[in-house]
ChimeraX commands (.cxc) that place a marker at each C-alpha (Angstrom):
marker #1 position 38.09,9.33,13.59 radius 0.5
marker #1 position 37.13,7.22,11.08 radius 0.5
marker #1 position 33.97,4.64,11.63 radius 0.5
marker #1 position 35.35,0.74,12.40 radius 0.5
marker #1 position 34.24,-1.19,9.41 radius 0.5
marker #1 position 31.95,-4.26,9.80 radius 0.5
marker #1 position 33.91,-7.09,8.73 radius 0.5
marker #1 position 32.08,-9.04,5.14 radius 0.5
marker #1 position 30.83,-11.99,7.21 radius 0.5
marker #1 position 28.54,-13.58,3.61 radius 0.5
marker #1 position 30.04,-16.12,1.74 radius 0.5
marker #1 position 31.97,-14.64,-1.08 radius 0.5
marker #1 position 30.12,-17.16,-3.83 radius 0.5
marker #1 position 27.33,-20.06,-3.44 radius 0.5
marker #1 position 28.51,-23.74,-4.25 radius 0.5
marker #1 position 26.70,-24.88,-7.15 radius 0.5
marker #1 position 27.90,-27.83,-8.00 radius 0.5
marker #1 position 28.11,-31.10,-5.86 radius 0.5
marker #1 position 32.25,-31.01,-5.64 radius 0.5
marker #1 position 31.55,-27.34,-4.66 radius 0.5
marker #1 position 28.85,-28.17,-1.95 radius 0.5
marker #1 position 31.38,-30.93,-0.59 radius 0.5
marker #1 position 34.59,-28.62,-0.79 radius 0.5
marker #1 position 32.49,-26.15,1.81 radius 0.5
marker #1 position 30.95,-28.79,3.85 radius 0.5
marker #1 position 34.36,-30.26,5.04 radius 0.5
marker #1 position 35.44,-26.30,5.49 radius 0.5
marker #1 position 32.82,-26.29,7.89 radius 0.5
marker #1 position 33.09,-29.40,9.23 radius 0.5
marker #1 position 37.21,-28.49,10.05 radius 0.5
marker #1 position 35.93,-25.24,11.16 radius 0.5
marker #1 position 33.54,-26.37,13.64 radius 0.5
marker #1 position 36.35,-29.08,15.22 radius 0.5
marker #1 position 39.01,-26.20,15.34 radius 0.5
marker #1 position 36.91,-23.87,16.83 radius 0.5
marker #1 position 35.69,-26.03,19.32 radius 0.5
marker #1 position 39.04,-27.75,20.45 radius 0.5
marker #1 position 40.84,-24.55,20.30 radius 0.5
marker #1 position 38.89,-21.99,20.98 radius 0.5
marker #1 position 38.09,-18.70,19.19 radius 0.5
marker #1 position 40.81,-17.01,20.30 radius 0.5
marker #1 position 43.06,-19.41,17.96 radius 0.5
marker #1 position 40.35,-19.77,15.30 radius 0.5
marker #1 position 42.13,-19.15,11.97 radius 0.5
marker #1 position 41.43,-19.77,8.37 radius 0.5
marker #1 position 44.93,-21.07,8.14 radius 0.5
marker #1 position 44.31,-23.75,10.68 radius 0.5
marker #1 position 41.01,-24.47,9.44 radius 0.5
marker #1 position 42.03,-24.93,6.03 radius 0.5
marker #1 position 44.90,-27.33,7.63 radius 0.5
marker #1 position 42.57,-29.16,9.33 radius 0.5
marker #1 position 40.33,-29.90,5.81 radius 0.5
marker #1 position 43.15,-30.65,4.36 radius 0.5
marker #1 position 42.75,-27.95,1.40 radius 0.5
marker #1 position 44.60,-24.57,0.30 radius 0.5
marker #1 position 43.92,-21.14,1.96 radius 0.5
marker #1 position 43.20,-19.89,-1.90 radius 0.5
marker #1 position 40.71,-23.06,-2.03 radius 0.5
marker #1 position 39.08,-21.73,1.49 radius 0.5
marker #1 position 39.20,-17.95,0.16 radius 0.5
marker #1 position 37.20,-18.66,-2.45 radius 0.5
marker #1 position 33.63,-19.36,-0.36 radius 0.5
marker #1 position 34.80,-17.50,2.66 radius 0.5
marker #1 position 36.98,-13.90,2.70 radius 0.5
marker #1 position 38.09,-14.33,6.65 radius 0.5
marker #1 position 37.58,-16.05,9.53 radius 0.5
marker #1 position 34.17,-13.69,10.53 radius 0.5
marker #1 position 32.73,-15.22,7.91 radius 0.5
marker #1 position 33.35,-18.73,8.52 radius 0.5
marker #1 position 32.27,-18.22,12.09 radius 0.5
marker #1 position 29.12,-16.51,11.08 radius 0.5
marker #1 position 28.36,-18.95,8.88 radius 0.5
marker #1 position 28.53,-21.36,11.71 radius 0.5
marker #1 position 26.29,-19.17,13.58 radius 0.5
marker #1 position 23.69,-19.08,11.30 radius 0.5
marker #1 position 23.38,-22.57,10.58 radius 0.5
marker #1 position 23.57,-22.91,14.44 radius 0.5
marker #1 position 20.50,-20.35,14.77 radius 0.5
marker #1 position 18.96,-21.86,11.83 radius 0.5
marker #1 position 18.98,-25.30,13.65 radius 0.5
marker #1 position 17.45,-23.07,16.98 radius 0.5
marker #1 position 14.85,-21.29,14.80 radius 0.5
marker #1 position 13.27,-24.52,13.43 radius 0.5
marker #1 position 13.05,-26.07,16.43 radius 0.5
marker #1 position 11.21,-22.98,17.97 radius 0.5
marker #1 position 8.48,-23.24,15.25 radius 0.5
marker #1 position 8.35,-27.32,15.39 radius 0.5
marker #1 position 7.10,-27.02,18.94 radius 0.5
marker #1 position 5.69,-23.19,19.66 radius 0.5
marker #1 position 3.69,-23.48,16.55 radius 0.5
marker #1 position 2.44,-26.74,17.35 radius 0.5
marker #1 position -1.39,-25.93,17.15 radius 0.5
marker #1 position -2.68,-29.33,18.83 radius 0.5
marker #1 position -1.00,-28.85,22.22 radius 0.5
marker #1 position -2.17,-25.94,24.83 radius 0.5
marker #1 position 0.66,-23.29,25.14 radius 0.5
marker #1 position 2.10,-23.99,28.60 radius 0.5
marker #1 position 2.83,-27.42,27.61 radius 0.5
marker #1 position 4.38,-26.48,24.17 radius 0.5
marker #1 position 6.79,-24.08,26.24 radius 0.5
marker #1 position 7.58,-26.73,28.67 radius 0.5
marker #1 position 8.66,-28.84,26.01 radius 0.5
marker #1 position 10.81,-25.82,24.32 radius 0.5
marker #1 position 12.34,-25.81,27.29 radius 0.5
marker #1 position 13.29,-28.85,27.54 radius 0.5
marker #1 position 14.62,-29.76,23.99 radius 0.5
marker #1 position 16.53,-25.84,24.41 radius 0.5
marker #1 position 18.51,-27.30,27.40 radius 0.5
marker #1 position 19.14,-30.39,26.07 radius 0.5
marker #1 position 20.19,-28.67,23.30 radius 0.5
marker #1 position 22.65,-26.59,24.87 radius 0.5
marker #1 position 24.45,-29.40,26.98 radius 0.5
marker #1 position 24.60,-31.62,24.03 radius 0.5
marker #1 position 26.39,-28.71,22.22 radius 0.5
marker #1 position 28.25,-27.13,24.88 radius 0.5
marker #1 position 31.45,-26.93,23.81 radius 0.5
marker #1 position 30.68,-25.27,20.40 radius 0.5
marker #1 position 27.93,-22.79,21.40 radius 0.5
marker #1 position 30.45,-21.46,24.20 radius 0.5
marker #1 position 33.40,-20.68,21.13 radius 0.5
marker #1 position 30.49,-19.30,19.56 radius 0.5
marker #1 position 29.40,-17.24,21.99 radius 0.5
marker #1 position 33.21,-15.83,22.65 radius 0.5
marker #1 position 33.22,-15.23,18.57 radius 0.5
marker #1 position 30.25,-13.57,18.38 radius 0.5
marker #1 position 31.97,-10.02,19.06 radius 0.5
marker #1 position 33.31,-10.78,14.97 radius 0.5
marker #1 position 30.03,-10.64,13.49 radius 0.5
marker #1 position 27.08,-9.66,15.75 radius 0.5
marker #1 position 26.08,-6.03,14.97 radius 0.5
marker #1 position 26.38,-7.12,10.85 radius 0.5
marker #1 position 23.02,-7.11,9.13 radius 0.5
marker #1 position 22.87,-10.84,8.45 radius 0.5
marker #1 position 23.39,-11.21,12.10 radius 0.5
marker #1 position 20.57,-9.25,12.90 radius 0.5
marker #1 position 18.40,-10.57,10.26 radius 0.5
marker #1 position 18.93,-14.10,11.85 radius 0.5
marker #1 position 17.87,-13.27,15.39 radius 0.5
marker #1 position 14.93,-11.31,14.28 radius 0.5
marker #1 position 13.03,-14.73,12.78 radius 0.5
marker #1 position 13.47,-16.51,16.09 radius 0.5
marker #1 position 12.22,-13.36,17.33 radius 0.5
marker #1 position 9.24,-13.58,15.37 radius 0.5
marker #1 position 8.40,-17.08,16.10 radius 0.5
marker #1 position 8.64,-16.47,19.88 radius 0.5
marker #1 position 6.28,-13.23,19.47 radius 0.5
marker #1 position 3.54,-15.42,17.47 radius 0.5
marker #1 position 4.02,-17.62,20.43 radius 0.5
marker #1 position 3.01,-14.97,23.15 radius 0.5
marker #1 position -0.04,-13.37,21.35 radius 0.5
marker #1 position -1.73,-17.04,21.21 radius 0.5
marker #1 position -0.42,-17.70,24.89 radius 0.5
marker #1 position -1.36,-14.24,26.21 radius 0.5
marker #1 position -3.88,-12.67,23.99 radius 0.5
marker #1 position -5.53,-10.29,26.14 radius 0.5
marker #1 position -2.53,-8.66,27.33 radius 0.5
marker #1 position -0.85,-5.56,26.16 radius 0.5
marker #1 position 1.69,-5.75,23.05 radius 0.5
marker #1 position 4.09,-4.02,25.67 radius 0.5
marker #1 position 3.75,-6.96,28.35 radius 0.5
marker #1 position 3.69,-9.98,25.51 radius 0.5
marker #1 position 7.25,-8.43,24.12 radius 0.5
marker #1 position 8.87,-8.26,27.64 radius 0.5
marker #1 position 7.59,-11.83,28.80 radius 0.5
marker #1 position 9.01,-13.16,25.42 radius 0.5
marker #1 position 12.19,-11.51,25.85 radius 0.5
marker #1 position 12.50,-12.72,29.60 radius 0.5
marker #1 position 11.87,-15.99,28.50 radius 0.5
marker #1 position 14.11,-16.14,25.86 radius 0.5
marker #1 position 16.63,-14.08,27.74 radius 0.5
marker #1 position 16.99,-16.32,30.87 radius 0.5
marker #1 position 16.41,-19.52,28.83 radius 0.5
marker #1 position 20.12,-18.90,26.80 radius 0.5
marker #1 position 21.77,-17.48,29.57 radius 0.5
marker #1 position 21.02,-19.77,32.02 radius 0.5
marker #1 position 21.17,-22.60,29.19 radius 0.5
marker #1 position 24.61,-21.76,28.53 radius 0.5
marker #1 position 25.63,-21.67,32.04 radius 0.5
marker #1 position 24.12,-24.88,33.47 radius 0.5
marker #1 position 25.84,-26.88,29.83 radius 0.5
marker #1 position 29.27,-25.84,31.63 radius 0.5
marker #1 position 28.26,-27.89,34.83 radius 0.5
marker #1 position 28.42,-31.15,32.43 radius 0.5
marker #1 position 24.99,-32.30,33.58 radius 0.5
marker #1 position 23.67,-35.94,33.68 radius 0.5
marker #1 position 20.64,-36.86,31.86 radius 0.5
marker #1 position 18.80,-37.20,35.03 radius 0.5
marker #1 position 20.32,-33.07,36.11 radius 0.5
marker #1 position 18.85,-31.39,32.92 radius 0.5
marker #1 position 15.82,-33.14,33.15 radius 0.5
marker #1 position 15.46,-31.88,36.79 radius 0.5
marker #1 position 16.63,-28.35,35.83 radius 0.5
marker #1 position 14.33,-28.53,33.00 radius 0.5
marker #1 position 11.43,-28.78,34.41 radius 0.5
marker #1 position 12.28,-26.22,37.37 radius 0.5
marker #1 position 12.70,-23.68,34.65 radius 0.5
marker #1 position 9.65,-24.71,32.45 radius 0.5
marker #1 position 8.19,-24.96,36.00 radius 0.5
marker #1 position 9.07,-20.85,36.68 radius 0.5
marker #1 position 8.19,-19.88,32.66 radius 0.5
marker #1 position 4.83,-21.58,32.80 radius 0.5
marker #1 position 3.74,-19.78,36.45 radius 0.5
marker #1 position 4.79,-16.75,35.15 radius 0.5
marker #1 position 2.86,-16.74,32.25 radius 0.5
marker #1 position -0.36,-17.96,34.48 radius 0.5
marker #1 position 0.21,-14.75,36.27 radius 0.5
marker #1 position 0.53,-12.56,33.42 radius 0.5
marker #1 position -3.17,-14.42,32.26 radius 0.5
marker #1 position -4.81,-14.04,35.43 radius 0.5
marker #1 position -3.93,-10.55,35.55 radius 0.5
marker #1 position -6.22,-10.63,32.36 radius 0.5
marker #1 position -8.95,-13.18,33.01 radius 0.5
marker #1 position -7.35,-15.47,30.37 radius 0.5
marker #1 position -6.15,-18.33,31.35 radius 0.5
marker #1 position -3.73,-19.93,29.14 radius 0.5
marker #1 position -3.88,-23.53,30.10 radius 0.5
marker #1 position -2.97,-25.82,32.40 radius 0.5
marker #1 position 0.61,-27.10,33.14 radius 0.5
marker #1 position -0.09,-29.67,35.07 radius 0.5
marker #1 position 0.80,-33.03,33.93 radius 0.5
marker #1 position 2.71,-31.99,31.69 radius 0.5
marker #1 position 6.36,-32.67,32.46 radius 0.5
marker #1 position 8.35,-34.83,30.34 radius 0.5
marker link #1:1,2 radius 0.2
marker link #1:2,3 radius 0.2
marker link #1:3,4 radius 0.2
marker link #1:4,5 radius 0.2
marker link #1:5,6 radius 0.2
marker link #1:6,7 radius 0.2
marker link #1:7,8 radius 0.2
marker link #1:8,9 radius 0.2
marker link #1:9,10 radius 0.2
marker link #1:10,11 radius 0.2
marker link #1:11,12 radius 0.2
marker link #1:12,13 radius 0.2
marker link #1:13,14 radius 0.2
marker link #1:14,15 radius 0.2
marker link #1:15,16 radius 0.2
marker link #1:16,17 radius 0.2
marker link #1:17,18 radius 0.2
marker link #1:18,19 radius 0.2
marker link #1:19,20 radius 0.2
marker link #1:20,21 radius 0.2
marker link #1:21,22 radius 0.2
marker link #1:22,23 radius 0.2
marker link #1:23,24 radius 0.2
marker link #1:24,25 radius 0.2
marker link #1:25,26 radius 0.2
marker link #1:26,27 radius 0.2
marker link #1:27,28 radius 0.2
marker link #1:28,29 radius 0.2
marker link #1:29,30 radius 0.2
marker link #1:30,31 radius 0.2
marker link #1:31,32 radius 0.2
marker link #1:32,33 radius 0.2
marker link #1:33,34 radius 0.2
marker link #1:34,35 radius 0.2
marker link #1:35,36 radius 0.2
marker link #1:36,37 radius 0.2
marker link #1:37,38 radius 0.2
marker link #1:38,39 radius 0.2
marker link #1:39,40 radius 0.2
marker link #1:40,41 radius 0.2
marker link #1:41,42 radius 0.2
marker link #1:42,43 radius 0.2
marker link #1:43,44 radius 0.2
marker link #1:44,45 radius 0.2
marker link #1:45,46 radius 0.2
marker link #1:46,47 radius 0.2
marker link #1:47,48 radius 0.2
marker link #1:48,49 radius 0.2
marker link #1:49,50 radius 0.2
marker link #1:50,51 radius 0.2
marker link #1:51,52 radius 0.2
marker link #1:52,53 radius 0.2
marker link #1:53,54 radius 0.2
marker link #1:54,55 radius 0.2
marker link #1:55,56 radius 0.2
marker link #1:56,57 radius 0.2
marker link #1:57,58 radius 0.2
marker link #1:58,59 radius 0.2
marker link #1:59,60 radius 0.2
marker link #1:60,61 radius 0.2
marker link #1:61,62 radius 0.2
marker link #1:62,63 radius 0.2
marker link #1:63,64 radius 0.2
marker link #1:64,65 radius 0.2
marker link #1:65,66 radius 0.2
marker link #1:66,67 radius 0.2
marker link #1:67,68 radius 0.2
marker link #1:68,69 radius 0.2
marker link #1:69,70 radius 0.2
marker link #1:70,71 radius 0.2
marker link #1:71,72 radius 0.2
marker link #1:72,73 radius 0.2
marker link #1:73,74 radius 0.2
marker link #1:74,75 radius 0.2
marker link #1:75,76 radius 0.2
marker link #1:76,77 radius 0.2
marker link #1:77,78 radius 0.2
marker link #1:78,79 radius 0.2
marker link #1:79,80 radius 0.2
marker link #1:80,81 radius 0.2
marker link #1:81,82 radius 0.2
marker link #1:82,83 radius 0.2
marker link #1:83,84 radius 0.2
marker link #1:84,85 radius 0.2
marker link #1:85,86 radius 0.2
marker link #1:86,87 radius 0.2
marker link #1:87,88 radius 0.2
marker link #1:88,89 radius 0.2
marker link #1:89,90 radius 0.2
marker link #1:90,91 radius 0.2
marker link #1:91,92 radius 0.2
marker link #1:92,93 radius 0.2
marker link #1:93,94 radius 0.2
marker link #1:94,95 radius 0.2
marker link #1:95,96 radius 0.2
marker link #1:96,97 radius 0.2
marker link #1:97,98 radius 0.2
marker link #1:98,99 radius 0.2
marker link #1:99,100 radius 0.2
marker link #1:100,101 radius 0.2
marker link #1:101,102 radius 0.2
marker link #1:102,103 radius 0.2
marker link #1:103,104 radius 0.2
marker link #1:104,105 radius 0.2
marker link #1:105,106 radius 0.2
marker link #1:106,107 radius 0.2
marker link #1:107,108 radius 0.2
marker link #1:108,109 radius 0.2
marker link #1:109,110 radius 0.2
marker link #1:110,111 radius 0.2
marker link #1:111,112 radius 0.2
marker link #1:112,113 radius 0.2
marker link #1:113,114 radius 0.2
marker link #1:114,115 radius 0.2
marker link #1:115,116 radius 0.2
marker link #1:116,117 radius 0.2
marker link #1:117,118 radius 0.2
marker link #1:118,119 radius 0.2
marker link #1:119,120 radius 0.2
marker link #1:120,121 radius 0.2
marker link #1:121,122 radius 0.2
marker link #1:122,123 radius 0.2
marker link #1:123,124 radius 0.2
marker link #1:124,125 radius 0.2
marker link #1:125,126 radius 0.2
marker link #1:126,127 radius 0.2
marker link #1:127,128 radius 0.2
marker link #1:128,129 radius 0.2
marker link #1:129,130 radius 0.2
marker link #1:130,131 radius 0.2
marker link #1:131,132 radius 0.2
marker link #1:132,133 radius 0.2
marker link #1:133,134 radius 0.2
marker link #1:134,135 radius 0.2
marker link #1:135,136 radius 0.2
marker link #1:136,137 radius 0.2
marker link #1:137,138 radius 0.2
marker link #1:138,139 radius 0.2
marker link #1:139,140 radius 0.2
marker link #1:140,141 radius 0.2
marker link #1:141,142 radius 0.2
marker link #1:142,143 radius 0.2
marker link #1:143,144 radius 0.2
marker link #1:144,145 radius 0.2
marker link #1:145,146 radius 0.2
marker link #1:146,147 radius 0.2
marker link #1:147,148 radius 0.2
marker link #1:148,149 radius 0.2
marker link #1:149,150 radius 0.2
marker link #1:150,151 radius 0.2
marker link #1:151,152 radius 0.2
marker link #1:152,153 radius 0.2
marker link #1:153,154 radius 0.2
marker link #1:154,155 radius 0.2
marker link #1:155,156 radius 0.2
marker link #1:156,157 radius 0.2
marker link #1:157,158 radius 0.2
marker link #1:158,159 radius 0.2
marker link #1:159,160 radius 0.2
marker link #1:160,161 radius 0.2
marker link #1:161,162 radius 0.2
marker link #1:162,163 radius 0.2
marker link #1:163,164 radius 0.2
marker link #1:164,165 radius 0.2
marker link #1:165,166 radius 0.2
marker link #1:166,167 radius 0.2
marker link #1:167,168 radius 0.2
marker link #1:168,169 radius 0.2
marker link #1:169,170 radius 0.2
marker link #1:170,171 radius 0.2
marker link #1:171,172 radius 0.2
marker link #1:172,173 radius 0.2
marker link #1:173,174 radius 0.2
marker link #1:174,175 radius 0.2
marker link #1:175,176 radius 0.2
marker link #1:176,177 radius 0.2
marker link #1:177,178 radius 0.2
marker link #1:178,179 radius 0.2
marker link #1:179,180 radius 0.2
marker link #1:180,181 radius 0.2
marker link #1:181,182 radius 0.2
marker link #1:182,183 radius 0.2
marker link #1:183,184 radius 0.2
marker link #1:184,185 radius 0.2
marker link #1:185,186 radius 0.2
marker link #1:186,187 radius 0.2
marker link #1:187,188 radius 0.2
marker link #1:188,189 radius 0.2
marker link #1:189,190 radius 0.2
marker link #1:190,191 radius 0.2
marker link #1:191,192 radius 0.2
marker link #1:192,193 radius 0.2
marker link #1:193,194 radius 0.2
marker link #1:194,195 radius 0.2
marker link #1:195,196 radius 0.2
marker link #1:196,197 radius 0.2
marker link #1:197,198 radius 0.2
marker link #1:198,199 radius 0.2
marker link #1:199,200 radius 0.2
marker link #1:200,201 radius 0.2
marker link #1:201,202 radius 0.2
marker link #1:202,203 radius 0.2
marker link #1:203,204 radius 0.2
marker link #1:204,205 radius 0.2
marker link #1:205,206 radius 0.2
marker link #1:206,207 radius 0.2
marker link #1:207,208 radius 0.2
marker link #1:208,209 radius 0.2
marker link #1:209,210 radius 0.2
marker link #1:210,211 radius 0.2
marker link #1:211,212 radius 0.2
marker link #1:212,213 radius 0.2
marker link #1:213,214 radius 0.2
marker link #1:214,215 radius 0.2
marker link #1:215,216 radius 0.2
marker link #1:216,217 radius 0.2
marker link #1:217,218 radius 0.2
marker link #1:218,219 radius 0.2
marker link #1:219,220 radius 0.2
marker link #1:220,221 radius 0.2
marker link #1:221,222 radius 0.2
marker link #1:222,223 radius 0.2
view
């Protein structure tokens, strides 16, 4: 039995001129609109080309199939999330738990603001999630979290830090997606984010006490 082929998700070519860059931007904007409005199941290159007002041939110059378009949208979203992670978690001027609390608030708020798009991208993930490009993109964010855990829990065993990072990121992502689907108000987002941040901070404080090494107080850092 033949092994299923992983679809090509890399762009055919990179735009080198302003006109080409603008064309790719138009295609991606149209793709985001189609995905948010119609979902992953009805997402096709033909619909994207029609919404963008370009020929299907022009679209195929840059994206070989719908998986490539969806991965580009997902990669852009991952890039934005990774930048947010780094900006907050690498801020050495703030105590670790204060940074963690700020990250929770920023992430949940982002999930709620872009709920339709992120749910649709999650539905489309089977098309590209096992591709090498997807694994490389996810690894960047994981490295940022691991570096933060080494700082927050310097005396903990590597396995403990790895587990803590995985539990926090998995919980944040899963619960954040579910919560964003309830169309919460700004006040509800704050209450929910505070509660989740309290839980994460208490978890890290407990791990730190087990090693007789505080990681910093979260008191008074609610935003």
